C-alpha positions in Angstrom: 0.0 0.0 0.0 1.2 3.5 -0.8 -1.3 5.6 1.1 -1.0 7.5 4.4 1.3 6.2 7.2 -0.1 5.9 10.7 1.3 5.1 14.1 -0.5 2.2 15.8 -0.1 1.3 19.5 -1.6 -1.8 20.9 -2.5 -2.7 24.6 -0.2 -5.4 26.0 -3.0 -8.0 26.0 -3.4 -7.7 22.2 0.4 -8.3 21.3 -0.3 -12.0 21.0 -1.9 -11.1 17.6 0.6 -8.6 16.5 4.2 -10.2 17.0 5.9 -7.6 15.0 4.7 -4.9 17.3 6.8 -6.4 20.2 8.5 -5.4 22.4 7.4 -1.8 22.4 3.6 -2.6 21.6 3.8 -0.1 18.6 4.5 0.0 14.9 4.1 2.2 11.8 2.0 1.1 9.0 0.9 2.4 5.6 -2.7 2.3 4.6 -4.4 2.5 1.3 -6.3 5.7 2.1 -9.8 4.2 1.8 -9.9 1.2 4.2 -11.4 1.7 7.6 -9.5 1.7 10.8 -11.2 -1.6 11.7 -10.1 -3.2 8.4 -6.5 -1.9 9.1 -6.4 -3.3 12.7 -7.6 -6.7 11.4 -5.0 -6.7 8.7 -2.4 -6.3 11.3 -3.8 -9.4 13.1 -6.2 -8.4 15.7 -9.8 -9.7 15.4 -12.3 -6.9 16.1 -13.9 -9.2 18.6 -10.9 -8.3 20.8 -11.1 -4.5 20.3 -13.0 -2.6 22.9 -11.8 1.0 22.0 -10.1 2.7 19.2 -8.5 6.0 19.9 -7.2 8.4 17.3 -4.9 11.2 18.7 -6.6 10.6 22.0 -10.2 10.7 20.9 -12.4 7.6 20.6 -13.5 6.7 17.0 -15.6 3.9 15.5 -14.2 1.1 13.5 -15.5 2.7 10.4 -13.1 5.7 10.8 -10.8 6.1 7.7 -7.2 7.0 9.1 -5.4 9.9 7.7 -1.7 10.4 7.3 0.3 11.0 10.6 -2.6 9.9 12.8 -1.6 8.1 16.0 -4.0 5.2 16.9 -4.4 3.3 20.2 -6.1 -0.1 20.2 -7.5 -1.2 23.5 -9.1 -4.5 24.5 -12.6 -4.7 26.1 -13.0 -3.8 29.7 -14.0 -6.8 31.9 -16.8 -7.7 32.2 -17.7 -7.2 28.5 -21.4 -6.4 28.1 -23.1 -7.8 24.9 -26.3 -5.8 24.3 -29.3 -6.8 22.5 -29.8 -10.4 23.5 -29.6 -12.8 26.5 -26.0 -13.7 27.1 -25.5 -17.1 25.5 -22.5 -19.0 23.7 -21.7 -20.8 20.7 -18.4 -22.9 20.7 -16.7 -24.5 17.8 -15.5 -28.1 17.6 -12.2 -27.6 19.5 -13.8 -26.4 22.7 -15.9 -29.4 23.8 -14.5 -29.5 27.4 -15.2 -25.8 27.8 -18.8 -26.2 26.6 -19.5 -29.0 29.1 -18.1 -26.9 31.9 -20.2 -23.9 31.0 -23.2 -26.1 30.7 -22.4 -27.6 34.1 -22.5 -24.1 35.4 -26.1 -23.4 33.9 -24.7 -21.1 31.1 -26.6 -21.4 27.8 -23.9 -22.9 25.5 -24.4 -24.4 22.2 -21.6 -26.4 20.8 -20.8 -28.1 17.4 -19.1 -31.5 17.9 -18.2 -31.7 14.2 -16.5 -29.2 11.9 -19.5 -27.6 10.1 -17.3 -24.9 8.8 -16.9 -21.2 9.5 -19.7 -19.8 7.3 -22.2 -22.1 9.1 -20.8 -21.4 12.5 -21.0 -17.5 11.8 -24.5 -17.9 10.4 -25.7 -19.7 13.6 -24.1 -17.1 15.8 -26.1 -14.4 13.9 -29.4 -16.3 13.7 -29.4 -17.3 17.5 -27.6 -14.2 18.8 -24.8 -16.2 20.5 -21.3 -15.1 21.4 -18.9 -17.2 19.3 -16.0 -18.6 21.3 -13.1 -19.8 19.3 -9.3 -20.0 19.0 -9.7 -19.6 15.2 -8.9 -16.0 14.4 -10.2 -16.3 10.8 -13.7 -17.4 12.1 -13.7 -14.4 14.5 -13.0 -12.1 11.6 -16.3 -13.0 9.9 -18.6 -10.0 9.5 -21.8 -11.9 10.0 -20.9 -13.0 13.7 -23.4 -11.7 16.2 -20.5 -11.3 18.6 -17.4 -13.2 19.4 -14.3 -13.7 21.7 -10.8 -15.4 21.2 -10.2 -18.0 23.9 -6.5 -17.5 24.7 -5.5 -20.6 26.6 -5.6 -24.3 25.6 -6.3 -25.4 29.2 -9.9 -26.0 30.0 -9.6 -24.6 33.5 -8.0 -21.4 32.3 -10.4 -21.2 29.4 -13.4 -21.3 31.8 -11.9 -18.7 34.1 -11.3 -16.4 31.2 -14.8 -16.6 29.8 -16.3 -16.2 33.3 -14.1 -13.0 33.9 -14.7 -11.5 30.4 -18.4 -12.0 30.2 -19.6 -12.6 33.9 -22.5 -14.8 33.0 -25.2 -15.7 35.4 -24.4 -19.0 37.0 -27.2 -21.6 37.7 -25.2 -24.8 38.4 -26.8 -28.2 37.8 -29.5 -26.9 35.6 -28.5 -27.9 32.1 -27.6 -31.1 30.3 -23.9 -31.2 29.7 -24.5 -33.4 26.6 -27.0 -31.2 24.7 -27.5 -27.9 26.7 -31.2 -28.8 27.5 -32.7 -27.9 30.9 -32.8 -30.6 33.6 -35.8 -31.5 35.6 -36.2 -33.8 38.7 -36.9 -37.4 37.8 -37.9 -40.5 39.8 -35.9 -43.7 39.4 -38.6 -45.4 37.3 -38.3 -42.8 34.6 -34.6 -43.3 34.0 -34.3 -47.0 35.0 -33.5 -48.0 31.5 -30.3 -46.0 31.6 -29.2 -47.4 34.9 -26.8 -50.3 35.6 -27.8 -52.7 38.3 -25.3 -51.3 40.8 -26.4 -47.6 40.2 -30.1 -48.7 40.5 -29.5 -50.0 43.9 -27.2 -47.3 45.2 -28.8 -44.0 44.0 -32.3 -42.6 44.5 -31.9 -39.0 43.4 -32.1 -38.3 39.7 -32.4 -35.6 37.1 -33.3 -35.9 33.5 -32.7 -33.7 30.5 -35.9 -32.3 29.1 -34.6 -32.5 25.5 -32.4 -35.5 25.0 -33.7 -37.6 28.1 -30.3 -38.2 29.5 -30.3 -39.2 33.2 -28.1 -37.7 35.8 -27.2 -38.8 39.3 -24.4 -38.1 41.8 -22.0 -40.7 40.6 -18.3 -41.5 40.8 -17.2 -38.2 39.2 -19.6 -36.0 41.2 -16.9 -34.6 43.6 -14.8 -33.5 40.6 -17.8 -31.6 39.3 -18.6 -30.1 42.5 -15.0 -28.7 42.7 -15.4 -27.0 39.3 -18.7 -25.5 40.4 -17.3 -24.3 43.7 -14.3 -22.7 42.2 -16.4 -20.8 39.5 -19.0 -19.7 42.1 -16.2 -18.4 44.5 -14.5 -16.6 41.7 -17.7 -14.9 40.8 -18.2 -13.8 44.4 -14.8 -12.4 44.5 -15.4 -10.3 41.4 -18.7 -9.0 42.9 
């Protein structure tokens, strides 16, 4: 490009996306004179899902601003918690975030998840149609214009992923109310209703059950219950600390 040259400074948390801006956090780039600032920022590597505020010479501007020669741009991330206006807060996760999806559902957070790779266009379309925040580690997916909203999941570790999503969006937690398999709502169930899903030892040992209203899956306090309780307790305690 042979257009105006601008100075761009990135907040430290965004440097993951712009290695060439390290270590100072700033770089100079040449624009084409017609592209928006949002397009320029994305071309440098930062998905707009991660950009909370754009400042030009100290004043806030929209992503549609067309930068002029000599302007100094500051790119800041969203403040936490990030508010997503216009719809109940709910999520859509891609195929690589299955464990995170199950943990969010365990906490009662409305979380859709695609267990197969349906492709970026279909994921973006579902995000828009159902007004769900797209969570992904795929930067290309997060750059798609049709997304309702989105967020990059920085860590590859489920515990850190969960903590990050809870800190960034602060969703309401209603543990033990959703099916971890399909996201449906749970209801109390008597043993006779779920007997066909129980092994003989489980049938003899347990008397308290829940069942998914959508897929029919049965739940009880089995061998892994203590591990699930620990996940819930950490999440609830972390939210209480933020409040």
